[in-house]
DSSP file (Angstrom, degrees, kcal/mol; ACC not computed):
  #  RESIDUE AA STRUCTURE BP1 BP2  ACC     N-H-->O    O-->H-N    N-H-->O    O-->H-N    TCO  KAPPA ALPHA  PHI   PSI    X-CA   Y-CA   Z-CA
    1    1 A X              0   0    0      0, 0.0    37,-0.5     0, 0.0     2,-0.5   0.000 360.0 360.0 360.0 136.7  -16.9    8.3    6.3
    2    2 A X  E     -AB  17  37A   0     15,-2.8    15,-2.5    35,-0.1     2,-0.4  -0.958 360.0-176.9-114.2 131.1  -15.4    9.6    3.2
    3    3 A X  E     +AB  16  36A   0     33,-1.8    33,-1.9    -2,-0.5     2,-0.3  -0.986  21.2 149.5-127.8 121.4  -15.3    7.5    0.0
    4    4 A X  E     -A   15   0A   0     11,-1.9    11,-3.2    -2,-0.4     2,-0.3  -0.903  34.8-131.3-142.6 166.9  -13.5    9.0   -3.0
    5    5 A X  E     -A   14   0A   0     -2,-0.3     2,-0.3     9,-0.2     9,-0.2  -0.865  15.6-168.7-119.4 158.5  -11.5    8.1   -6.0
    6    6 A X  E     -A   13   0A   0      7,-1.9     7,-3.2    -2,-0.3     2,-0.2  -0.966  19.8-130.3-146.7 132.6   -8.2    9.5   -7.3
    7    7 A X  E     +A   12   0A   0     -2,-0.3     2,-0.3     5,-0.2     5,-0.2  -0.562  36.5 166.6 -76.8 144.5   -6.4    9.0  -10.6
    8    8 A X  E >   -A   11   0A   0      3,-0.6     3,-1.9    -2,-0.2    46,-0.0  -0.934  53.2 -93.9-148.2 170.0   -2.8    7.9  -10.3
    9    9 A X  T 3  S+     0   0    0     -2,-0.3     3,-0.1     1,-0.3    -2,-0.0   0.695 126.8  50.2 -60.8 -19.0    0.0    6.6  -12.6
   10   10 A X  T 3  S-     0   0    0      1,-0.4    -1,-0.3   138,-0.0     2,-0.2   0.165 124.5 -91.1-105.7  16.6   -1.0    3.1  -11.5
   11   11 A X  E <   -A    8   0A   0     -3,-1.9    -3,-0.6     2,-0.1    -1,-0.4  -0.525  69.7 -22.3 107.9-173.5   -4.8    3.6  -12.2
   12   12 A X  E     -A    7   0A   0     -5,-0.2     2,-0.5    -2,-0.2    -5,-0.2  -0.539  57.5-150.4 -72.3 132.9   -7.7    4.7  -10.3
   13   13 A X  E     -A    6   0A   0     -7,-3.2    -7,-1.9    -2,-0.3     2,-0.6  -0.911   2.2-149.3-105.2 133.1   -7.4    4.4   -6.5
   14   14 A X  E     -AC   5  26A   0     12,-3.2    12,-2.2    -2,-0.5     2,-0.4  -0.908  23.1-165.6-102.5 118.2  -10.6    3.9   -4.4
   15   15 A X  E     -AC   4  25A   0    -11,-3.2   -11,-1.9    -2,-0.6     2,-0.4  -0.847  15.8-170.9-114.8 137.8  -10.1    5.5   -1.0
   16   16 A X  E     -AC   3  24A   0      8,-2.7     7,-2.6    -2,-0.4     8,-1.5  -0.992   3.5-175.5-129.7 128.5  -12.0    5.2    2.2
   17   17 A X  E     -AC   2  22A   0    -15,-2.5   -15,-2.8    -2,-0.4     2,-0.4  -0.988   6.3-179.8-121.0 123.4  -11.3    7.5    5.2
   18   18 A X  E >   - C   0  21A   0      3,-2.6     3,-1.3    -2,-0.4    -2,-0.0  -0.981  68.2  -6.8-127.5 137.0  -13.1    6.8    8.5
   19   19 A X  T 3  S-     0   0    0     -2,-0.4    -1,-0.2     1,-0.3     3,-0.1   0.864 129.3 -56.3  50.4  41.4  -12.8    8.8   11.7
   20   20 A X  T 3  S+     0   0    0      1,-0.2     2,-0.4    -3,-0.1    -1,-0.3   0.791 117.4 108.9  60.4  34.3  -10.0   10.8   10.2
   21   21 A X  E <  S-C   18   0A   0     -3,-1.3    -3,-2.6    45,-0.0     2,-0.5  -0.999  73.9-119.9-135.9 137.3   -7.9    7.7    9.4
   22   22 A X  E     +Cd  17  68A   0     45,-2.8    47,-2.2    -2,-0.4    -5,-0.2  -0.665  37.9 167.6 -74.3 125.5   -7.2    6.1    6.0
   23   23 A X  E     +     0   0A   0     -7,-2.6     2,-0.3    -2,-0.5    48,-0.2   0.573  57.3  22.2-114.1 -17.0   -8.6    2.6    6.2
   24   24 A X  E     +C   16   0A   0     -8,-1.5    -8,-2.7    95,-0.1     2,-0.4  -0.959  41.5 175.4-160.9 134.0   -8.6    1.5    2.6
   25   25 A X  E     +Ce  15 119A   0     93,-2.7    95,-0.8    -2,-0.3     2,-0.4  -0.973  25.6 178.5-132.5 122.3   -6.9    2.1   -0.7
   26   26 A X  E     -C   14   0A   0    -12,-2.2   -12,-3.2    -2,-0.4     4,-0.1  -0.955  34.5-154.6-132.3 145.9   -7.9   -0.3   -3.4
   27   27 A X  S    S+     0   0    0     -2,-0.4     2,-0.4   112,-0.2   -15,-0.2   0.642  86.1  64.9 -85.4 -18.2   -7.1   -0.7   -7.1
   28   28 A X  S    S-     0   0    0    -14,-0.1     2,-0.3   113,-0.0   -14,-0.1  -0.864  96.3-107.2-108.5 139.7  -10.4   -2.4   -7.7
   29   29 A X        -     0   0    0     -2,-0.4     3,-0.1     1,-0.1    -2,-0.1  -0.477  40.9-125.0 -63.9 121.3  -13.8   -0.7   -7.3
   30   30 A X    >   -     0   0    0     -2,-0.3     3,-1.2     1,-0.1    -1,-0.1  -0.261  36.1 -84.4 -65.4 156.9  -15.3   -2.2   -4.2
   31   31 A X  T 3  S+     0   0    0      1,-0.3    -1,-0.1     2,-0.0     0, 0.0  -0.345 113.9   8.9 -61.4 138.5  -18.8   -3.7   -4.4
   32   32 A X  T 3  S-     0   0    0      1,-0.2    -1,-0.3    -3,-0.1    -2,-0.1   0.823  90.3-174.0  57.5  36.2  -21.6   -1.2   -4.2
   33   33 A X    <   +     0   0    0     -3,-1.2     2,-0.3    -4,-0.0    -1,-0.2  -0.364   9.9 169.7 -64.2 134.8  -19.2    1.7   -4.4
   34   34 A X        -     0   0    0     -2,-0.1     2,-0.2   -30,-0.0     0, 0.0  -0.976  36.4-113.0-146.5 140.6  -20.6    5.1   -3.9
   35   35 A X        -     0   0    0     -2,-0.3     2,-0.4   -33,-0.1   -31,-0.2  -0.518  32.4-170.6 -70.6 132.7  -18.9    8.4   -3.5
   36   36 A X  E     -B    3   0A   0    -33,-1.9   -33,-1.8    -2,-0.2    -2,-0.0  -0.996  20.2-144.2-126.3 136.1  -19.4    9.9    0.0
   37   37 A X  E     -B    2   0A   0     -2,-0.4   -35,-0.1   -35,-0.2    -1,-0.1   0.832  36.0-157.7 -71.4 -34.4  -18.3   13.5    0.8
   38   38 A X        -     0   0    0    -37,-0.5   -36,-0.1     4,-0.1     2,-0.1  -0.059  24.3 -60.1  81.9 172.8  -17.2   12.8    4.4
   39   39 A X     >  -     0   0    0      1,-0.1     4,-2.4   -37,-0.0     5,-0.2  -0.385  56.5 -94.8 -89.6 169.4  -16.7   15.1    7.4
   40   40 A X  H  > S+     0   0    0      1,-0.2     4,-1.8     2,-0.2     5,-0.1   0.876 124.4  48.8 -54.2 -45.0  -14.4   18.1    7.5
   41   41 A X  H  > S+     0   0    0      1,-0.2     4,-1.7     2,-0.2    -1,-0.2   0.856 111.3  50.0 -66.9 -33.4  -11.5   16.2    9.2
   42   42 A X  H  > S+     0   0    0     -3,-0.2     4,-2.2     2,-0.2    -1,-0.2   0.869 108.4  52.6 -71.4 -36.4  -11.8   13.4    6.7
   43   43 A X  H  X S+     0   0    0     -4,-2.4     4,-2.2     2,-0.2    -2,-0.2   0.859 108.0  51.3 -66.8 -35.4  -11.7   15.8    3.8
   44   44 A X  H  X S+     0   0    0     -4,-1.8     4,-2.2    -5,-0.2    -2,-0.2   0.896 110.7  48.1 -66.6 -39.6   -8.5   17.3    5.2
   45   45 A X  H  X S+     0   0    0     -4,-1.7     4,-2.8     2,-0.2    -2,-0.2   0.878 110.1  53.4 -67.9 -37.9   -6.9   13.8    5.5
   46   46 A X  H  X S+     0   0    0     -4,-2.2     4,-2.5     2,-0.2    -2,-0.2   0.937 109.4  48.0 -60.5 -48.4   -8.0   13.1    1.9
   47   47 A X  H  X S+     0   0    0     -4,-2.2     4,-2.4     2,-0.2    -2,-0.2   0.913 111.7  49.4 -59.6 -45.7   -6.3   16.3    0.7
   48   48 A X  H  X S+     0   0    0     -4,-2.2     4,-2.8     1,-0.2     5,-0.2   0.928 110.5  51.6 -58.8 -45.2   -3.1   15.4    2.6
   49   49 A X  H  X S+     0   0    0     -4,-2.8     4,-2.8     1,-0.2     5,-0.2   0.918 109.6  49.3 -58.5 -45.3   -3.2   11.9    1.1
   50   50 A X  H  X S+     0   0    0     -4,-2.5     4,-2.3     2,-0.2    -1,-0.2   0.904 112.3  47.7 -60.4 -43.8   -3.5   13.4   -2.4
   51   51 A X  H  X S+     0   0    0     -4,-2.4     4,-2.1     2,-0.2    -2,-0.2   0.917 114.0  46.6 -61.6 -45.5   -0.7   15.8   -1.9
   52   52 A X  H  X S+     0   0    0     -4,-2.8     4,-2.4     2,-0.2    -2,-0.2   0.908 112.5  49.8 -70.4 -41.0    1.6   13.1   -0.4
   53   53 A X  H  X S+     0   0    0     -4,-2.8     4,-3.1    -5,-0.2     5,-0.3   0.932 109.3  52.3 -60.6 -44.3    0.7   10.6   -3.3
   54   54 A X  H  X S+     0   0    0     -4,-2.3     4,-1.6     1,-0.2     6,-0.2   0.929 110.0  48.4 -56.7 -46.2    1.5   13.3   -5.8
   55   55 A X  H  <>S+     0   0    0     -4,-2.1     5,-2.9     2,-0.2     6,-1.0   0.904 112.1  50.2 -62.2 -41.1    4.9   13.9   -4.2
   56   56 A X  H ><5S+     0   0    0     -4,-2.4     3,-2.1     4,-0.3    -2,-0.2   0.959 110.8  47.6 -58.0 -54.7    5.5   10.1   -4.2
   57   57 A X  H 3<5S+     0   0    0     -4,-3.1    -1,-0.2     1,-0.3    -2,-0.2   0.721 109.0  54.2 -64.0 -22.5    4.6    9.7   -7.8
   58   58 A X  T 3<5S-     0   0    0     -4,-1.6    -1,-0.3    -5,-0.3    -2,-0.2   0.468 117.0-114.0 -86.6  -2.1    6.8   12.7   -8.7
   59   59 A X  T < 5S+     0   0    0     -3,-2.1    -3,-0.2    -4,-0.3    -2,-0.1   0.641  91.8 106.1  80.5  14.6    9.7   11.0   -7.0
   60   60 A X      < +     0   0    0     -5,-2.9     2,-0.4    -6,-0.2    -4,-0.3   0.496  67.1  59.3-104.6  -5.9    9.9   13.7   -4.3
   61   61 A X        +     0   0    0     -6,-1.0    -2,-0.2    -5,-0.2    -1,-0.1  -0.988  43.3 168.0-129.2 130.4    8.4   11.9   -1.3
   62   62 A X        +     0   0    0     -2,-0.4     2,-0.4     1,-0.2    -1,-0.1   0.604  68.9  44.5-110.7 -18.9    9.8    8.7    0.2
   63   63 A X  S    S-     0   0    0     24,-0.1     2,-0.4    25,-0.0    -1,-0.2  -0.967  70.7-138.8-130.5 143.2    7.8    8.5    3.5
   64   64 A X        -     0   0    0     -2,-0.4     2,-0.4    58,-0.2   -15,-0.0  -0.824   8.7-166.6-101.5 140.0    4.1    9.0    4.1
   65   65 A X        +     0   0    0     -2,-0.4     2,-0.3   -17,-0.1   -13,-0.0  -0.699  41.1 124.4-125.9  78.0    3.0   10.9    7.2
   66   66 A X        -     0   0    0     -2,-0.4     2,-0.4    56,-0.0    -2,-0.1  -0.967  65.1-103.0-138.0 147.5   -0.7   10.1    7.4
   67   67 A X        +     0   0    0     -2,-0.3   -45,-2.8   -47,-0.1     2,-0.3  -0.618  46.5 177.3 -71.6 123.9   -3.1    8.7   10.0
   68   68 A X  B     -d   22   0A   0     -2,-0.4     2,-0.4   -47,-0.3   -45,-0.2  -0.902  21.1-159.8-125.3 156.2   -4.0    5.1    9.1
   69   69 A X        -     0   0    0    -47,-2.2     2,-0.5    -2,-0.3   -51,-0.1  -0.981  11.8-166.4-134.3 122.8   -6.1    2.4   10.8
   70   70 A X        -     0   0    0     -2,-0.4     2,-0.5     2,-0.0   -46,-0.1  -0.934   4.5-163.2-115.4 128.4   -5.5   -1.2    9.9
   71   71 A X        +     0   0    0     -2,-0.5     2,-0.3   -48,-0.2    47,-0.1  -0.939  38.7 106.9-110.4 128.9   -7.9   -4.0   10.7
   72   72 A X        -     0   0    0     -2,-0.5    -2,-0.0    45,-0.0    41,-0.0  -0.974  67.6 -58.8-177.2 176.5   -6.5   -7.5   10.5
   73   73 A X     >  -     0   0    0     -2,-0.3     4,-2.9     1,-0.1     5,-0.2  -0.198  55.3-104.1 -64.9 162.9   -5.4  -10.5   12.4
   74   74 A X  H  > S+     0   0    0      1,-0.2     4,-2.1     2,-0.2     5,-0.1   0.901 124.5  50.3 -55.8 -40.4   -2.4  -10.2   14.8
   75   75 A X  H  > S+     0   0    0      2,-0.2     4,-2.4     1,-0.2    -1,-0.2   0.940 110.4  49.0 -65.7 -45.2   -0.2  -12.0   12.2
   76   76 A X  H  > S+     0   0    0      1,-0.2     4,-3.0     2,-0.2     5,-0.2   0.922 109.2  52.8 -56.0 -45.6   -1.4   -9.6    9.5
   77   77 A X  H  X S+     0   0    0     -4,-2.9     4,-2.4     1,-0.2    -1,-0.2   0.909 109.7  48.7 -57.4 -43.0   -0.7   -6.6   11.7
   78   78 A X  H  X S+     0   0    0     -4,-2.1     4,-2.5    -5,-0.2    -1,-0.2   0.917 112.6  48.4 -65.7 -41.2    2.9   -7.9   12.4
   79   79 A X  H  X S+     0   0    0     -4,-2.4     4,-2.6     2,-0.2    -2,-0.2   0.932 111.6  48.7 -60.5 -48.0    3.4   -8.4    8.6
   80   80 A X  H  X S+     0   0    0     -4,-3.0     4,-2.2     2,-0.2    -2,-0.2   0.872 111.2  51.5 -64.9 -36.3    2.1   -4.9    7.7
   81   81 A X  H  X S+     0   0    0     -4,-2.4     4,-0.8    -5,-0.2    -1,-0.2   0.941 110.4  47.7 -61.4 -47.2    4.3   -3.4   10.4
   82   82 A X  H >< S+     0   0    0     -4,-2.5     3,-0.8     1,-0.2    -2,-0.2   0.899 111.8  50.6 -62.3 -39.6    7.3   -5.2    9.0
   83   83 A X  H >< S+     0   0    0     -4,-2.6     3,-1.8     1,-0.2    41,-0.2   0.900 104.3  58.6 -60.3 -40.5    6.4   -4.0    5.5
   84   84 A X  H 3< S+     0   0    0     -4,-2.2    -1,-0.2     1,-0.3    -2,-0.2   0.707 101.3  57.1 -62.6 -20.3    6.1   -0.4    6.8
   85   85 A X  T << S+     0   0    0     -3,-0.8     2,-0.5    -4,-0.8    -1,-0.3   0.431  76.5 109.7 -94.0  -0.2    9.7   -0.6    8.0
   86   86 A X  S <  S-     0   0    0     -3,-1.8    38,-0.1    -4,-0.2     3,-0.1  -0.663  74.0-122.1 -76.1 124.2   11.1   -1.4    4.5
   87   87 A X    >   -     0   0    0     -2,-0.5     3,-2.1     1,-0.1    -2,-0.1  -0.279  35.3 -84.5 -64.9 151.4   13.1    1.7    3.4
   88   88 A X  T 3  S+     0   0    0      1,-0.3    -1,-0.1   -26,-0.1     3,-0.1  -0.255 115.8  15.9 -49.7 134.8   12.1    3.4    0.1
   89   89 A X  T 3  S+     0   0    0      1,-0.2     2,-0.4    -3,-0.1    -1,-0.3   0.410  99.7 117.8  79.7  -3.9   13.8    1.8   -2.8
   90   90 A X    <   -     0   0    0     -3,-2.1     2,-0.4    -4,-0.0    -1,-0.2  -0.782  48.1-157.4 -96.5 139.8   14.7   -1.4   -0.9
   91   91 A X        +     0   0    0     -2,-0.4     2,-0.3    -3,-0.1    37,-0.2  -0.973  13.4 177.5-119.3 131.4   13.4   -4.8   -1.9
   92   92 A X  E     -f  128   0B   0     35,-2.5    37,-2.8    -2,-0.4     2,-0.2  -0.765  27.6-104.6-122.7 169.6   13.2   -7.7    0.6
   93   93 A X  E  >  -f  129   0B   0     -2,-0.3     4,-1.7    35,-0.2    37,-0.2  -0.511  26.0-114.6 -93.7 163.1   11.8  -11.2    0.3
   94   94 A X  H  > S+     0   0    0     35,-1.5     4,-2.6     1,-0.2     5,-0.2   0.886 120.8  56.2 -60.0 -38.8    8.7  -12.7    1.7
   95   95 A X  H  > S+     0   0    0     34,-0.2     4,-2.4     1,-0.2    -1,-0.2   0.904 102.7  54.7 -63.0 -39.2   11.0  -14.8    3.9
   96   96 A X  H  > S+     0   0    0      1,-0.2     4,-2.5     2,-0.2    -1,-0.2   0.905 110.6  46.2 -55.4 -42.6   12.6  -11.6    5.3
   97   97 A X  H  X S+     0   0    0     -4,-1.7     4,-2.6     2,-0.2     6,-0.2   0.889 108.8  54.8 -71.5 -39.4    9.2  -10.4    6.2
   98   98 A X  H  <>S+     0   0    0     -4,-2.6     5,-2.7     2,-0.2    -2,-0.2   0.920 111.1  46.0 -57.6 -42.3    8.2  -13.7    7.8
   99   99 A X  H ><5S+     0   0    0     -4,-2.4     3,-1.5     5,-0.2    -2,-0.2   0.932 112.9  49.1 -64.7 -47.9   11.3  -13.5    9.9
  100  100 A X  H 3<5S+     0   0    0     -4,-2.5    -2,-0.2     1,-0.3    -1,-0.2   0.827 108.4  54.5 -63.1 -31.4   10.6   -9.9   10.9
  101  101 A X  T 3<5S-     0   0    0     -4,-2.6    -1,-0.3    -5,-0.1    -2,-0.2   0.429 119.9-110.3 -79.9  -1.1    7.0  -10.8   11.7
  102  102 A X  T < 5S+     0   0    0     -3,-1.5    -3,-0.2    -4,-0.2     2,-0.2   0.614  96.0  94.8  82.0  14.0    8.3  -13.5   14.1
  103  103 A X    > < +     0   0    0     -5,-2.7     3,-2.4    -6,-0.2    -4,-0.1  -0.599  46.0 176.9-134.7  73.6    7.1  -16.4   12.0
  104  104 A X  T 3  S+     0   0    0      1,-0.3    -5,-0.2    -5,-0.2     3,-0.2   0.713  80.9  49.0 -53.4 -26.3   10.1  -17.6    9.9
  105  105 A X  T 3  S+     0   0    0      1,-0.2     2,-0.6    -7,-0.2     3,-0.4   0.488  88.3  86.3 -92.8  -2.8    8.3  -20.5    8.4
  106  106 A X    <>  +     0   0    0     -3,-2.4     4,-2.1     1,-0.2    -1,-0.2  -0.183  44.3 133.0 -93.3  43.1    5.1  -18.6    7.4
  107  107 A X  H  > S+     0   0    0     -2,-0.6     4,-1.8     1,-0.2    -1,-0.2   0.922  74.4  47.3 -61.3 -44.4    6.4  -17.4    4.0
  108  108 A X  H  > S+     0   0    0     -3,-0.4     4,-1.7     1,-0.2    -1,-0.2   0.879 110.6  52.9 -65.4 -37.0    3.2  -18.3    2.2
  109  109 A X  H  > S+     0   0    0      2,-0.2     4,-2.5     1,-0.2    -1,-0.2   0.857 104.5  56.4 -67.3 -33.8    1.1  -16.7    4.9
  110  110 A X  H  X S+     0   0    0     -4,-2.1     4,-2.9     2,-0.2    -1,-0.2   0.934 104.4  52.4 -58.8 -45.8    3.2  -13.5    4.4
  111  111 A X  H  X S+     0   0    0     -4,-1.8     4,-2.3     1,-0.2    -2,-0.2   0.912 110.7  47.7 -57.6 -42.1    2.2  -13.6    0.8
  112  112 A X  H  X S+     0   0    0     -4,-1.7     4,-1.7     2,-0.2    -1,-0.2   0.885 110.2  51.3 -65.5 -39.7   -1.5  -13.8    1.8
  113  113 A X  H  < S+     0   0    0     -4,-2.5     4,-0.5     2,-0.2    -2,-0.2   0.888 109.2  52.1 -65.7 -40.4   -1.1  -11.0    4.3
  114  114 A X  H >< S+     0   0    0     -4,-2.9     3,-1.5     1,-0.2    -2,-0.2   0.934 107.4  51.4 -57.3 -47.4    0.4   -8.9    1.6
  115  115 A X  H 3< S+     0   0    0     -4,-2.3    -1,-0.2     1,-0.3    -2,-0.2   0.854 110.7  49.6 -59.1 -35.2   -2.5   -9.6   -0.7
  116  116 A X  T 3< S+     0   0    0     -4,-1.7    -1,-0.3    -5,-0.1    -2,-0.2   0.468  76.1 132.6 -85.5  -0.7   -4.8   -8.5    2.1
  117  117 A X    <   -     0   0    0     -3,-1.5     3,-0.5    -4,-0.5    -3,-0.1  -0.321  43.9-159.8 -52.7 116.5   -2.9   -5.3    2.8
  118  118 A X  S    S+     0   0    0      1,-0.2   -93,-2.7    -2,-0.1     2,-0.2   0.631  81.2  44.6 -78.6 -10.9   -5.7   -2.7    2.9
  119  119 A X  B  > S-e   25   0A   0    -95,-0.2     4,-2.9     4,-0.1    -1,-0.2  -0.517  74.7-175.6-132.1  67.5   -3.5    0.3    2.2
  120  120 A X  B  4 S+g  123   0C   0    -95,-0.8     2,-1.7    -3,-0.5     4,-0.2  -0.251  71.5  24.4 -64.1 160.3   -1.1   -0.5   -0.6
  121  121 A X  T  4 S+     0   0    0      2,-0.6     3,-0.2     1,-0.2    -1,-0.2  -0.489 123.5  54.0  78.2 -59.1    1.5    2.1   -1.5
  122  122 A X  T  4 S+     0   0    0     -2,-1.7     2,-0.8     1,-0.3   -58,-0.2   0.936 115.6  40.1 -69.2 -42.8    1.4    3.6    2.0
  123  123 A X  B  < S-g  120   0C   0     -4,-2.9     2,-2.6   -38,-0.0    -2,-0.6  -0.907 101.7-140.2 -97.1 102.5    2.1    0.1    3.4
  124  124 A X    >   +     0   0    0     -2,-0.8     3,-1.8   -41,-0.2    -4,-0.1  -0.292  45.7 152.3 -78.0  66.8    4.7   -0.8    0.8
  125  125 A X  G >   +     0   0    0     -2,-2.6     3,-1.6     1,-0.3    -1,-0.2   0.692  65.7  75.3 -65.1 -17.9    3.9   -4.4    0.0
  126  126 A X  G 3  S+     0   0    0      1,-0.3    -1,-0.3    -3,-0.2    24,-0.1   0.718  83.0  67.3 -64.1 -18.9    5.3   -3.8   -3.5
  127  127 A X  G <  S+     0   0    0     -3,-1.8   -35,-2.5   -36,-0.1     2,-0.5   0.377  84.9  89.5 -82.6   4.8    8.8   -3.9   -1.9
  128  128 A X  E <   +f   92   0B   0     -3,-1.6     2,-0.2   -37,-0.2   -35,-0.2  -0.911  53.5 165.6-109.5 127.0    8.4   -7.6   -1.1
  129  129 A X  E     -f   93   0B   0    -37,-2.8   -35,-1.5    -2,-0.5   -34,-0.2  -0.781  40.5 -77.6-130.5 173.5    9.4  -10.2   -3.6
  130  130 A X    >   -     0   0    0      4,-2.5     3,-2.0    -2,-0.2    -1,-0.1  -0.277  46.3-108.5 -67.2 157.6   10.2  -13.9   -3.9
  131  131 A X  T 3  S+     0   0    0      1,-0.3    -1,-0.1     2,-0.1   -38,-0.1   0.816 120.0  56.1 -59.0 -30.6   13.5  -15.2   -2.6
  132  132 A X  T 3  S-     0   0    0      2,-0.1    -1,-0.3     1,-0.1     3,-0.1   0.411 122.9-105.0 -81.2   3.3   14.7  -15.8   -6.2
  133  133 A X  S <  S+     0   0    0     -3,-2.0    -2,-0.1     1,-0.3     2,-0.1   0.313  75.7 139.9  91.2  -9.2   14.0  -12.2   -7.0
  134  134 A X        -     0   0    0      1,-0.1    -4,-2.5    -5,-0.1    -1,-0.3  -0.419  59.5-122.7 -66.9 147.0   10.8  -12.9   -9.0
  135  135 A X        -     0   0    0     -6,-0.2    -1,-0.1     1,-0.1     2,-0.1   0.838  35.2-163.0 -63.8 -38.3    8.2  -10.2   -8.3
  136  136 A X        -     0   0    0     -7,-0.1    -1,-0.1     2,-0.1     2,-0.0  -0.412  42.0 -38.2  77.0-167.7    5.4  -12.5   -7.1
  137  137 A X        -     0   0    0     -2,-0.1     2,-0.3     9,-0.0     5,-0.1  -0.211  52.6-136.2 -85.0 180.0    1.8  -11.1   -6.9
  138  138 A X  B >   -H  141   0D   0      3,-0.5     3,-3.6    -2,-0.0     7,-0.1  -0.717  58.0 -59.3-145.6  92.5    0.7   -7.7   -6.0
  139  139 A X  T 3  S-     0   0    0      1,-0.3  -112,-0.2    -2,-0.3     3,-0.1   0.747 101.2 -61.8  51.3  32.4   -2.3   -6.9   -3.7
  140  140 A X  T 3  S+     0   0    0      1,-0.3    -1,-0.3  -113,-0.0     2,-0.2   0.564 115.7 112.5  75.6   5.7   -4.6   -8.7   -6.1
  141  141 A X  B <  S-H  138   0D   0     -3,-3.6    -3,-0.5     1,-0.1    -1,-0.3  -0.464  80.9 -69.3-104.7 173.7   -3.7   -6.1   -8.8
  142  142 A X    >>  -     0   0    0     -2,-0.2     3,-1.8     1,-0.1     4,-0.7  -0.422  41.1-126.0 -64.2 140.1   -1.9   -6.4  -12.1
  143  143 A X  H 3> S+     0   0    0      1,-0.3     4,-2.6     2,-0.2     3,-0.3   0.761 104.7  75.0 -60.7 -25.8    1.8   -7.1  -11.6
  144  144 A X  H 3> S+     0   0    0      1,-0.2     4,-2.1     2,-0.2    -1,-0.3   0.777  90.1  57.0 -59.7 -25.7    2.5   -4.0  -13.8
  145  145 A X  H <> S+     0   0    0     -3,-1.8     4,-2.3     2,-0.2    -1,-0.2   0.901 107.9  46.7 -71.4 -39.6    1.6   -1.8  -10.9
  146  146 A X  H  X S+     0   0    0     -4,-0.7     4,-2.6    -3,-0.3     5,-0.2   0.939 111.7  50.7 -63.8 -45.7    4.2   -3.4   -8.7
  147  147 A X  H  X S+     0   0    0     -4,-2.6     4,-2.4     1,-0.2    -2,-0.2   0.911 110.8  50.0 -56.0 -42.7    6.8   -3.1  -11.5
  148  148 A X  H  X S+     0   0    0     -4,-2.1     4,-2.9     2,-0.2    -2,-0.2   0.935 111.2  47.6 -61.2 -48.5    5.9    0.6  -11.9
  149  149 A X  H  X S+     0   0    0     -4,-2.3     4,-2.1     2,-0.2    -1,-0.2   0.895 113.4  47.7 -61.9 -43.7    6.2    1.3   -8.2
  150  150 A X  H  X S+     0   0    0     -4,-2.6     4,-1.1     2,-0.2    -1,-0.2   0.920 113.5  47.4 -63.3 -44.4    9.6   -0.5   -7.9
  151  151 A X  H ><>S+     0   0    0     -4,-2.4     5,-2.5    -5,-0.2     3,-0.5   0.909 109.5  54.8 -62.8 -43.7   10.9    1.3  -11.0
  152  152 A X  H ><5S+     0   0    0     -4,-2.9     3,-1.3     1,-0.2    -1,-0.2   0.919 108.9  47.5 -51.3 -48.3    9.7    4.6   -9.6
  153  153 A X  H 3<5S+     0   0    0     -4,-2.1    -1,-0.2     1,-0.3    -2,-0.2   0.680 107.6  55.8 -75.7 -16.0   11.6    4.0   -6.3
  154  154 A X  T <<5S-     0   0    0     -4,-1.1    -1,-0.3    -3,-0.5    -2,-0.2   0.458 116.3-115.2 -89.0  -2.1   14.7    3.0   -8.2
  155  155 A X  T < 5 +     0   0    0     -3,-1.3     2,-0.2    -4,-0.4    -3,-0.2   0.724  60.5 156.8  78.4  23.0   14.6    6.3  -10.0
  156  156 A X      < -     0   0    0     -5,-2.5    -1,-0.2    -6,-0.1     2,-0.2  -0.528  51.7-101.3 -82.0 146.9   14.0    4.8  -13.5
  157  157 A X        -     0   0    0     -2,-0.2     2,-0.4     2,-0.0    -1,-0.1  -0.499  43.1-159.2 -66.7 132.5   12.4    6.8  -16.2
  158  158 A X              0   0    0     -2,-0.2    -1,-0.0     1,-0.1   -10,-0.0  -0.905 360.0 360.0-117.4 141.1    8.7    5.8  -16.4
  159  159 A X              0   0    0     -2,-0.4    -1,-0.1     0, 0.0    -2,-0.0   0.466 360.0 360.0-101.8 360.0    6.4    6.2  -19.4
């Protein structure tokens, strides 16, 4: 297991890689966090992640090509899959994701699944907003992170 941090334009990212798969990216320091060096394969995945994130934040990468492993309920898995299919720069509603996940009435549950997304940015839950266009929450993080990512994908100048 590898546990590392990485600075980004949206703050420090806390990253966990297990068995050569990214399993967690968090904006908040997990409880009892300790840096672990990891195995050779995990270090290689970490380096690829850093390179791809750098390209994304520079506006040069729209799609991530990294091994991930997501643990969640079948409903959460369907939601995360639907989120993964939202194209770069496109915004959809929680209702759109509920429909795509096969549960059209589960709009509130989609919001909870978004909040539980273990790999934000790579699984782009920031591209999901309320039906009225309001941003809604963002993965338990400050809404400014969601605003930043959406602006980045729209090609807006960011400070």
